[in-house]
Every structure is written in structure tokens, then in C-alpha cells.
N, C-alpha and C positions, 0 to 999 in steps of 0.2 A: 589493446582495450581501448576505446574513445571515452569521453571524459562520460558521454551519456551512458554507454553501457555498465559504466562504477556508478552511477546515481542509482541506476534501474537493479544493479545490483544490491543497491544497500536497499530499495526499496522491497526488494520481493524476500530478502534477509529480516527488515521489520516485519513485514507479512507473514515470517514463519511463528511469530508469536501466537497462540492463540487467544490472547488477551487480547493483543493490537487489531488481531482480523474481526473479533468481535465487535472492536470499539471502529472500525473503517465499518463495517454491517449497520451498524445504527447509525454510520452517519451519512449513509446512503438516503436515510431519512430526510436529510438536513440537517442546518447548523444547529449545533447544541452545546449547550452552558454542563460546562466540567462537572456542576453537581448533579444534571440530570443524569451524566454517563455515569457517575460514581456510586447512582442508585443501582445499577446494573451489575456491580460486580462486589465482590468481599475484599475489596482491598483499600489501601490508606489513602489519603489526599495525596501523601509525597509520592507512592507508588502510582499513583493515575498520572500526577507528574511526570516523572519518569517516563512513562509509558507516552502520553503525548508528545514528549520534546523528542525522543525518537522517530513520531510519526510527523513531526514538525521539521526534523532537521535534514528528513530525507525528502522532502517535497509533498506527500500524499496528504497531508492535512494541513490549513490556513488558520490560526490563531489570532482573534481579535480580544481586545479587554474591554469589559464594559462592566465597570464600577469594582468591585473585588472580585469576579469573576471573568476566566477567559470563556469564550464562546469558541467550537470549534467547528470545520465546515471540511469537506472534501475540496482537495486542489483537483477539479476536475481536468485542465489539462494534462499534466502528470499521469493522473490514473486509468485516463485515455490510452497515453501514451504507452503505457506499460501492460495494459490490456493489447494491446495493438503488439507488441512484442511477444507476449504470451500467445497471444492466437498466432502467429508467424511460427514458433513453436511446436504448436500442437497441431497445425496445418502437415505437417511431414507423419502425424500417429497414421493417416488414412491409406499410406502409402506400404505395400509391404517391402521388406528390406531390398529387395531385388532392382526393386523400381526406386527406392530412395539410392541404391549404389550406383544404378545407371544416371543417375541425373546430378551424381556427387561430383564436383569442379576439378577434385583430384582424379578423375580417371580418364 
């Protein structure tokens, strides 16, 4: 497994949580203050910080401080790479099993 694969595995794991997936969906609309993200959930501020830490540590989200608040935005480069990886995985879904087996490098 390459270092890039390890990062992407952590990114997929981060997105496997409903709250974090919803946060990423929200950030698709642009940068948001933590206070505006928090308004959409019935969680505490420390819980939001926990989720944001996971998203920033796996490079899906970027954070910057503005006064007392943190502002968050999507890391477009890493998110596009993750989508490309998933697209590659999904591309085999259009093949039937015999076609997939015939093109396998192990054959």
C-alpha cells in the first residue's frame, strides 16, 4: 500500500461518519465558520471540533482562524483525487463478472 493509498483510506474512513459526510456536503457551498456549521447539528462545540479535527487531519478540509472562530473549506485537490479513486473503483461496476475476470492481470 502506498502513502497515497493510506491517506485515501483515512479519508474514506472519515467520510463513513454521517456527521462528517454532512459537513463535507455543507462545505461544497463554500467556506463556513464553525458557528454556522454548528447551527445545523444538535451537537456540542467540542464534538464539532472533534469532527473537524478528523476532516482536517486527513486533508479533506482546510482550517483557518478568523478572530475567535475557525473557518473551514474543502481541500479541492485531495477531494478530487479521492473522487478519481472512487470513480476508478466504480468503473468496474458496468462490466459483468466474465468481462472483469478476462481483463484481470492475474489471468
